[in-house]
Each structure stands twice: as structure tokens, then as C-alpha cells.
N, CA, C and O atoms as a DFTB+ gen file, in Angstrom:
312 C
 N C O
     1  1     142.146     226.541       0.786
     2  2     141.111     227.426       0.833
     3  2     140.845     227.915       2.244
     4  3     140.916     227.084       3.149
     5  1     140.556     229.127       2.517
     6  2     140.389     229.619       3.920
     7  2     139.091     229.033       4.626
     8  3     138.055     228.860       3.984
     9  1     139.182     228.780       5.778
    10  2     138.109     228.314       6.623
    11  2     136.983     229.328       6.736
    12  3     137.378     230.485       6.881
    13  1     135.688     229.152       6.702
    14  2     134.723     230.030       6.954
    15  2     134.815     230.555       8.437
    16  3     135.158     229.817       9.360
    17  1     134.502     231.816       8.592
    18  2     134.624     232.475       9.863
    19  2     133.120     232.537      10.511
    20  3     132.209     233.010       9.831
    21  1     132.903     232.110      11.674
    22  2     131.686     232.278      12.218
    23  2     131.626     233.486      13.084
    24  3     132.473     233.675      13.957
    25  1     130.608     234.339      12.853
    26  2     130.474     235.646      13.596
    27  2     129.456     235.451      14.633
    28  3     128.622     234.546      14.595
    29  1     129.561     236.405      15.642
    30  2     128.531     236.490      16.847
    31  2     127.518     237.376      16.440
    32  3     127.819     238.457      15.934
    33  1     126.254     237.008      16.621
    34  2     125.135     237.804      16.216
    35  2     124.144     237.756      17.397
    36  3     123.999     236.764      18.112
    37  1     123.458     238.951      17.539
    38  2     122.371     238.997      18.524
    39  2     121.068     238.833      17.691
    40  3     120.832     239.716      16.866
    41  1     120.219     237.826      17.815
    42  2     118.965     237.877      16.965
    43  2     118.045     238.850      17.198
    44  3     117.202     239.071      16.328
    45  1     118.050     239.565      18.363
    46  2     117.108     240.668      18.662
    47  2     117.476     241.897      17.851
    48  3     116.675     242.799      17.605
    49  1     118.770     241.872      17.445
    50  2     119.285     243.127      16.653
    51  2     119.307     242.945      15.152
    52  3     119.817     243.817      14.448
    53  1     118.791     241.884      14.645
    54  2     118.911     241.516      13.228
    55  2     117.811     242.219      12.399
    56  3     117.966     242.318      11.182
    57  1     116.683     242.721      13.014
    58  2     115.655     243.316      12.117
    59  2     116.182     244.435      11.293
    60  3     116.799     245.352      11.835
    61  1     115.960     244.407       9.950
    62  2     116.390     245.481       8.961
    63  2     117.878     245.427       8.712
    64  3     118.432     246.339       8.098
    65  1     118.552     244.360       9.181
    66  2     119.972     244.291       8.891
    67  2     120.090     243.816       7.321
    68  3     119.167     243.213       6.774
    69  1     121.199     244.117       6.715
    70  2     121.353     243.811       5.264
    71  2     122.404     242.682       5.084
    72  3     123.409     242.645       5.794
    73  1     122.160     241.810       4.167
    74  2     123.023     240.645       3.885
    75  2     123.310     240.441       2.450
    76  3     122.475     240.788       1.615
    77  1     124.462     239.889       2.097
    78  2     124.735     239.521       0.729
    79  2     125.010     238.069       0.647
    80  3     125.828     237.531       1.394
    81  1     124.329     237.421      -0.263
    82  2     124.575     235.992      -0.397
    83  2     125.927     235.750      -1.118
    84  3     126.214     236.351      -2.153
    85  1     126.784     234.803      -0.500
    86  2     128.042     234.457      -0.957
    87  2     128.013     233.882      -2.334
    88  3     128.907     234.185      -3.124
    89  1     127.082     233.100      -2.665
    90  2     126.828     232.493      -3.932
    91  2     125.397     232.807      -4.379
    92  3     124.449     232.080      -4.083
    93  1     125.286     233.922      -5.105
    94  2     123.879     234.362      -5.480
    95  2     123.189     233.350      -6.449
    96  3     123.873     232.736      -7.267
    97  1     121.840     233.173      -6.363
    98  2     121.109     232.438      -7.303
    99  2     119.957     233.311      -7.810
   100  3     119.457     234.174      -7.089
   101  1     119.560     233.084      -9.011
   102  2     118.456     233.713      -9.738
   103  2     118.508     235.315      -9.475
   104  3     117.530     235.969      -9.110
   105  1     119.745     235.819      -9.706
   106  2     119.898     237.257      -9.446
   107  2     119.631     237.857      -8.088
   108  3     119.566     239.070      -7.891
   109  1     119.475     236.881      -7.120
   110  2     119.124     237.344      -5.696
   111  2     120.544     237.330      -4.877
   112  3     121.087     236.307      -4.460
   113  1     120.980     238.508      -4.745
   114  2     122.352     238.633      -4.063
   115  2     122.170     239.392      -2.716
   116  3     122.750     239.018      -1.696
   117  1     121.327     240.493      -2.749
   118  2     121.114     241.301      -1.499
   119  2     119.895     241.034      -0.915
   120  3     118.874     240.909      -1.591
   121  1     119.920     240.925       0.437
   122  2     118.740     240.564       1.183
   123  2     118.735     241.610       2.364
   124  3     119.720     242.277       2.682
   125  1     117.530     241.666       2.957
   126  2     117.234     242.367       4.157
   127  2     116.350     241.637       5.136
   128  3     115.319     241.111       4.718
   129  1     116.670     241.571       6.368
   130  2     115.848     240.921       7.330
   131  2     114.706     241.718       7.613
   132  3     114.833     242.785       8.214
   133  1     113.465     241.243       7.187
   134  2     112.192     241.868       7.356
   135  2     111.381     241.572       8.521
   136  3     110.418     242.258       8.861
   137  1     111.835     240.427       9.189
   138  2     111.034     239.905      10.317
   139  2     111.987     238.943      11.272
   140  3     112.679     238.016      10.851
   141  1     111.884     239.315      12.480
   142  2     112.576     238.355      13.529
   143  2     111.306     237.560      14.153
   144  3     110.461     238.051      14.901
   145  1     111.354     236.371      13.733
   146  2     110.198     235.446      14.185
   147  2     110.283     235.030      15.592
   148  3     111.165     234.244      15.941
   149  1     109.359     235.541      16.489
   150  2     109.452     235.291      17.871
   151  2     108.596     233.968      18.109
   152  3     107.583     233.704      17.461
   153  1     109.117     233.185      19.099
   154  2     108.394     231.902      19.240
   155  2     107.058     232.102      19.940
   156  3     106.963     233.175      20.537
   157  1     106.035     231.310      19.987
   158  2     104.836     231.343      20.641
   159  2     104.942     231.504      22.145
   160  3     104.119     232.188      22.753
   161  1     105.919     230.899      22.739
   162  2     106.084     231.033      24.131
   163  2     107.285     231.987      24.299
   164  3     108.366     231.771      23.750
   165  1     107.036     233.074      25.101
   166  2     108.047     234.098      25.198
   167  2     109.353     233.785      25.885
   168  3     110.334     234.519      25.761
   169  1     109.352     232.602      26.664
   170  2     110.615     232.253      27.252
   171  2     111.455     231.376      26.417
   172  3     112.552     231.001      26.831
   173  1     111.001     231.032      25.273
   174  2     111.806     230.278      24.314
   175  2     112.766     231.245      23.433
   176  3     112.404     232.379      23.121
   177  1     113.946     230.734      23.082
   178  2     114.806     231.593      22.334
   179  2     114.362     231.814      20.891
   180  3     113.612     231.010      20.340
   181  1     114.789     232.821      20.328
   182  2     114.414     233.163      18.874
   183  2     115.261     232.272      18.007
   184  3     116.474     232.172      18.186
   185  1     114.606     231.623      17.063
   186  2     115.214     230.706      16.234
   187  2     115.282     231.051      14.708
   188  3     116.208     230.663      13.996
   189  1     114.262     231.789      14.267
   190  2     114.101     232.064      12.773
   191  2     113.937     233.550      12.417
   192  3     113.399     234.370      13.162
   193  1     114.440     233.809      11.240
   194  2     114.283     235.187      10.688
   195  2     113.686     235.091       9.273
   196  3     113.788     234.031       8.654
   197  1     113.114     236.077       8.778
   198  2     112.682     236.195       7.379
   199  2     113.388     237.150       6.664
   200  3     113.445     238.319       7.046
   201  1     113.990     236.704       5.548
   202  2     114.869     237.511       4.656
   203  2     114.025     237.782       3.423
   204  3     113.287     236.922       2.942
   205  1     114.170     239.111       2.885
   206  2     113.482     239.280       1.678
   207  2     114.636     239.759       0.656
   208  3     115.501     240.578       0.966
   209  1     114.535     239.169      -0.539
   210  2     115.545     239.550      -1.645
   211  2     115.172     240.964      -2.145
   212  3     114.000     241.239      -2.404
   213  1     116.066     241.763      -2.264
   214  2     115.833     243.144      -2.755
   215  2     115.400     243.147      -4.234
   216  3     114.559     243.959      -4.623
   217  1     115.942     242.283      -5.029
   218  2     115.808     242.182      -6.448
   219  2     114.413     241.751      -6.667
   220  3     113.625     242.488      -7.260
   221  1     114.038     240.481      -6.174
   222  2     112.677     239.902      -6.609
   223  2     111.537     240.114      -5.532
   224  3     110.347     239.909      -5.772
   225  1     112.019     240.531      -4.364
   226  2     111.114     240.709      -3.201
   227  2     110.505     239.286      -2.763
   228  3     109.466     239.234      -2.104
   229  1     111.090     238.325      -3.098
   230  2     110.747     236.920      -2.491
   231  2     111.221     236.845      -1.122
   232  3     112.329     237.289      -0.821
   233  1     110.441     236.307      -0.272
   234  2     110.840     236.048       1.117
   235  2     111.294     234.661       1.448
   236  3     110.805     233.733       0.804
   237  1     112.143     234.430       2.347
   238  2     112.572     233.126       2.848
   239  2     112.771     233.231       4.274
   240  3     113.284     234.223       4.791
   241  1     112.303     232.047       5.028
   242  2     112.604     231.945       6.329
   243  2     113.678     231.012       6.559
   244  3     113.726     229.938       5.961
   245  1     114.617     231.410       7.476
   246  2     115.700     230.554       7.854
   247  2     116.215     230.647       9.245
   248  3     116.078     231.710       9.849
   249  1     116.793     229.631       9.806
   250  2     117.372     229.925      11.143
   251  2     118.349     230.918      11.182
   252  3     119.279     230.888      10.376
   253  1     118.236     231.914      12.135
   254  2     119.156     232.976      12.115
   255  2     120.528     232.667      12.305
   256  3     121.373     233.481      11.931
   257  1     120.886     231.513      12.878
   258  2     122.302     231.130      13.071
   259  2     122.961     230.853      11.747
   260  3     124.192     230.836      11.703
   261  1     122.242     230.632      10.659
   262  2     122.948     230.325       9.298
   263  2     123.576     231.703       8.821
   264  3     124.394     231.720       7.902
   265  1     123.176     232.831       9.460
   266  2     123.725     234.077       9.019
   267  2     125.152     234.163       9.549
   268  3     125.947     234.948       9.032
   269  1     125.485     233.405      10.532
   270  2     126.935     233.472      11.068
   271  2     127.950     232.756      10.230
   272  3     129.146     232.826      10.510
   273  1     127.488     232.044       9.175
   274  2     128.504     231.321       8.349
   275  2     128.900     232.292       7.117
   276  3     128.140     232.623       6.207
   277  1     130.105     232.638       7.262
   278  2     130.563     233.631       6.301
   279  2     130.908     232.998       4.887
   280  3     131.286     233.703       3.950
   281  1     130.771     231.774       4.804
   282  2     130.838     231.012       3.469
   283  2     129.561     231.042       2.685
   284  3     129.502     230.718       1.499
   285  1     128.456     231.479       3.461
   286  2     127.127     231.521       2.758
   287  2     126.581     232.958       2.840
   288  3     125.879     233.423       1.942
   289  1     126.908     233.616       3.895
   290  2     126.252     235.102       4.102
   291  2     127.455     236.030       4.413
   292  3     128.372     235.652       5.142
   293  1     127.423     237.226       3.850
   294  2     128.400     238.358       4.182
   295  2     127.413     239.406       4.767
   296  3     126.285     239.606       4.315
   297  1     127.924     240.002       5.742
   298  2     127.167     241.088       6.512
   299  2     127.321     242.377       5.637
   300  3     128.407     242.712       5.164
   301  1     126.112     243.104       5.445
   302  2     126.085     244.281       4.608
   303  2     125.896     243.907       3.129
   304  3     125.878     242.736       2.750
   305  1     125.762     244.922       2.349
   306  2     125.544     244.781       0.911
   307  2     127.007     244.990       0.263
   308  3     127.646     246.037       0.368
   309  1     127.414     243.909      -0.381
   310  2     128.853     243.987      -1.002
   311  2     128.717     243.683      -2.438
   312  3     129.711     243.678      -3.164
């Protein structure tokens, strides 16, 4: 089985980016980043983003670094 590839991402450029779940659940396959959650203190790094499922419009918050794991997330809608 091939090893997952980790990609490099800039959290400041993730807003409105499109993602595909590698293993969809509840018909939720395609997602869009609707918010990059900035920390309360501006000198702290960005840690979280909010994804919205295109099908159900449910929102999920997750650490943006999880998007670098190609075994879980694919960049773009596929």
C-alpha cells in the first residue's frame, strides 16, 4: 500500500479552497474552507479552519494541518 504524501500548505491561503474526503461519510465528500480561524492573539500561528460539506452544509472545525494528509484529504473536488 502506498505511503500517504504530506503536502505543504499555507494556512493564510486556505480560505475558499476545495477538498475531497478520501473516505466519505454520510454522503459528505466535497468540502470548502469557509473560515480560517485566527487566534485571539495576533502573534500566535493559525491552527484551525472550518470546513463546510457541500451536500449537507454541515460545518466542521479541524486543525488545518490535517489537510496535508493525502490519505484523508485530497485537494480540489475529485
